[in-house]
C-alpha positions as CSV (number, residue, x, y, z in Angstrom):
1,X,-0.8,-37.1,-1.3
2,X,2.5,-35.2,-0.6
3,X,2.5,-32.5,2.0
4,X,4.7,-30.2,0.0
5,X,3.7,-28.8,-3.4
6,X,6.6,-26.4,-4.0
7,X,4.1,-23.9,-5.4
8,X,5.0,-21.5,-2.5
9,X,8.7,-21.6,-3.2
10,X,8.4,-18.2,-4.9
11,X,7.0,-16.6,-1.7
12,X,3.3,-16.8,-2.7
13,X,0.4,-18.8,-1.6
14,X,-3.0,-19.6,-3.1
15,X,-6.3,-18.3,-1.8
16,X,-9.4,-20.4,-2.1
17,X,-10.6,-18.4,-5.0
18,X,-7.5,-19.3,-7.0
19,X,-5.7,-16.0,-6.7
20,X,-2.0,-16.2,-5.7
21,X,-0.7,-13.6,-3.2
22,X,2.5,-13.0,-1.3
23,X,2.8,-14.9,1.9
24,X,3.0,-11.6,3.8
25,X,-0.3,-10.4,2.4
26,X,-2.7,-9.0,5.0
27,X,-5.3,-11.7,4.3
28,X,-2.7,-14.4,4.8
29,X,-1.7,-12.7,8.1
30,X,-5.3,-12.8,9.2
31,X,-6.0,-16.4,8.6
32,X,-2.5,-17.4,9.8
33,X,-3.2,-15.6,13.1
34,X,-6.5,-17.5,13.4
35,X,-4.5,-20.7,12.8
36,X,-2.1,-19.7,15.6
37,X,-5.1,-19.0,17.8
38,X,-6.5,-22.5,17.2
39,X,-3.2,-23.9,18.2
40,X,-3.2,-22.0,21.5
41,X,-6.8,-23.2,22.1
42,X,-5.5,-26.8,21.6
43,X,-2.8,-26.2,24.2
44,X,-5.5,-25.0,26.7
45,X,-7.4,-28.3,26.1
46,X,-4.3,-30.4,26.4
47,X,-3.4,-28.9,29.8
48,X,-6.5,-30.1,31.5
49,X,-10.0,-28.8,31.3
50,X,-13.1,-30.5,32.5
51,X,-15.0,-32.5,30.0
52,X,-17.7,-29.8,29.3
53,X,-15.0,-27.2,28.7
54,X,-13.1,-29.6,26.5
55,X,-16.2,-30.2,24.4
56,X,-16.8,-26.4,24.2
57,X,-13.2,-25.7,23.2
58,X,-13.2,-28.4,20.6
59,X,-16.3,-26.8,19.1
60,X,-14.4,-23.5,19.1
61,X,-11.5,-25.2,17.3
62,X,-13.8,-26.3,14.5
63,X,-15.3,-22.8,14.2
64,X,-11.7,-21.4,14.0
65,X,-10.8,-23.8,11.2
66,X,-13.9,-22.7,9.3
67,X,-13.2,-19.0,10.1
68,X,-9.6,-19.4,8.7
69,X,-11.1,-20.9,5.5
70,X,-13.6,-18.1,5.3
71,X,-10.8,-15.5,5.6
72,X,-8.8,-17.4,3.0
73,X,-11.7,-17.1,0.5
74,X,-12.3,-13.5,-0.7
75,X,-15.9,-12.7,-1.6
76,X,-14.8,-11.2,-4.9
77,X,-14.1,-12.9,-7.1
78,X,-16.1,-15.7,-5.6
79,X,-14.6,-19.2,-5.2
80,X,-15.7,-21.7,-7.8
81,X,-16.9,-24.0,-4.9
82,X,-19.1,-23.4,-1.8
83,X,-17.2,-22.4,1.3
84,X,-18.6,-22.7,4.8
85,X,-18.5,-19.2,6.3
86,X,-18.9,-17.8,9.8
87,X,-22.6,-17.0,10.4
88,X,-24.8,-15.4,13.0
89,X,-25.3,-18.8,14.6
90,X,-21.6,-18.9,15.4
91,X,-21.8,-15.6,17.2
92,X,-24.9,-16.7,19.0
93,X,-23.1,-19.8,20.2
94,X,-20.3,-17.7,21.7
95,X,-22.8,-15.4,23.4
96,X,-24.7,-18.3,24.8
97,X,-21.5,-19.9,26.2
98,X,-20.4,-16.6,27.8
99,X,-23.9,-16.1,29.4
100,X,-23.8,-19.7,30.7
101,X,-20.3,-19.4,32.1
102,X,-21.2,-16.0,33.7
103,X,-23.9,-17.7,35.7
104,X,-21.2,-19.8,37.5
105,X,-18.8,-16.9,38.1
106,X,-18.6,-14.2,40.7
107,X,-19.3,-10.8,39.2
108,X,-16.1,-9.1,37.9
109,X,-15.2,-6.1,40.1
110,X,-11.5,-5.8,39.4
111,X,-9.1,-6.3,36.5
112,X,-7.6,-9.7,36.6
113,X,-4.1,-10.9,35.6
114,X,-3.6,-13.9,33.4
115,X,-2.8,-17.1,35.1
116,X,-4.1,-19.6,37.5
117,X,-4.3,-23.1,36.1
118,X,-2.3,-24.0,33.0
119,X,-5.4,-24.2,31.0
120,X,-6.6,-20.8,32.1
121,X,-3.2,-19.3,31.3
122,X,-3.3,-20.7,27.8
123,X,-6.9,-19.4,27.4
124,X,-5.7,-15.9,28.4
125,X,-2.9,-16.3,25.8
126,X,-5.5,-17.3,23.3
127,X,-7.5,-14.2,24.2
128,X,-4.5,-12.0,23.4
129,X,-3.9,-13.8,20.1
130,X,-7.6,-13.3,19.3
131,X,-7.3,-9.6,19.9
132,X,-4.3,-9.4,17.6
133,X,-6.2,-11.3,14.9
134,X,-9.1,-8.9,15.5
135,X,-6.9,-5.9,14.8
136,X,-5.6,-7.4,11.6
137,X,-9.1,-8.5,10.5
138,X,-10.5,-5.0,11.1
139,X,-7.7,-3.6,9.0
140,X,-8.4,-6.1,6.2
141,X,-12.1,-5.3,6.4
142,X,-11.3,-1.7,5.8
143,X,-9.8,-2.7,2.5
144,X,-12.0,-5.6,1.4
145,X,-15.5,-6.7,2.3
146,X,-15.2,-9.7,4.7
147,X,-19.0,-10.1,5.0
148,X,-21.3,-9.3,7.8
149,X,-19.9,-11.6,10.5
150,X,-16.1,-11.8,10.5
151,X,-15.4,-8.8,12.8
152,X,-18.3,-9.6,15.1
153,X,-17.2,-13.2,15.5
154,X,-13.6,-12.4,16.3
155,X,-14.6,-9.7,18.8
156,X,-17.0,-12.0,20.6
157,X,-14.4,-14.8,20.6
158,X,-12.0,-12.8,22.7
159,X,-14.8,-12.2,25.2
160,X,-15.6,-15.9,25.2
161,X,-11.9,-16.8,25.8
162,X,-11.6,-14.3,28.7
163,X,-14.7,-15.9,30.3
164,X,-13.5,-19.4,29.6
165,X,-10.2,-18.7,31.3
166,X,-12.1,-17.5,34.4
167,X,-14.3,-20.7,34.3
168,X,-11.2,-22.9,33.9
169,X,-9.8,-21.4,37.1
170,X,-13.2,-21.5,38.9
171,X,-13.9,-25.1,38.1
172,X,-10.4,-26.1,39.3
173,X,-11.0,-24.3,42.6
174,X,-8.6,-21.4,41.8
175,X,-9.5,-17.8,42.3
176,X,-8.9,-15.2,39.6
177,X,-5.6,-13.3,40.1
178,X,-6.8,-9.8,40.9
179,X,-4.8,-6.7,39.9
180,X,-3.5,-4.9,43.1
């Protein structure tokens, strides 16, 4: 199978329901930003996390791939094949991880500045990319129905990434960098 199809040479791309749209379409911007986010999460993993965190982040990477596919598949008209979509269980997973991590952390009493370990810094970067994705996804959701879980998932994900950055620092013996 060739990696190039040449079908996008006219500036369009295909959604999973068969419709072709411009590559700058808001829906493409949304799932492209989620793809960027997944790459940043991959950087965080590659720059050293403990094995538990590595497993968690790899699970997040799988969820992000599924989320991008979900965003690339409009509900109307429906795709001619079944697509795995984000569900409540994905949100529950994030909330469970946040709650578990919080048990290890000192309560947050100050704003913190991004940084610490390389992994934590990349997780903070992932959080900011997640917030950008969230803004775009909310905009798209105002125009098209994205289903019940898309906005909730991306909102919870940024909370998870913030907490994961704190855990990465904590487990490496580094303190959060507090705003002075």
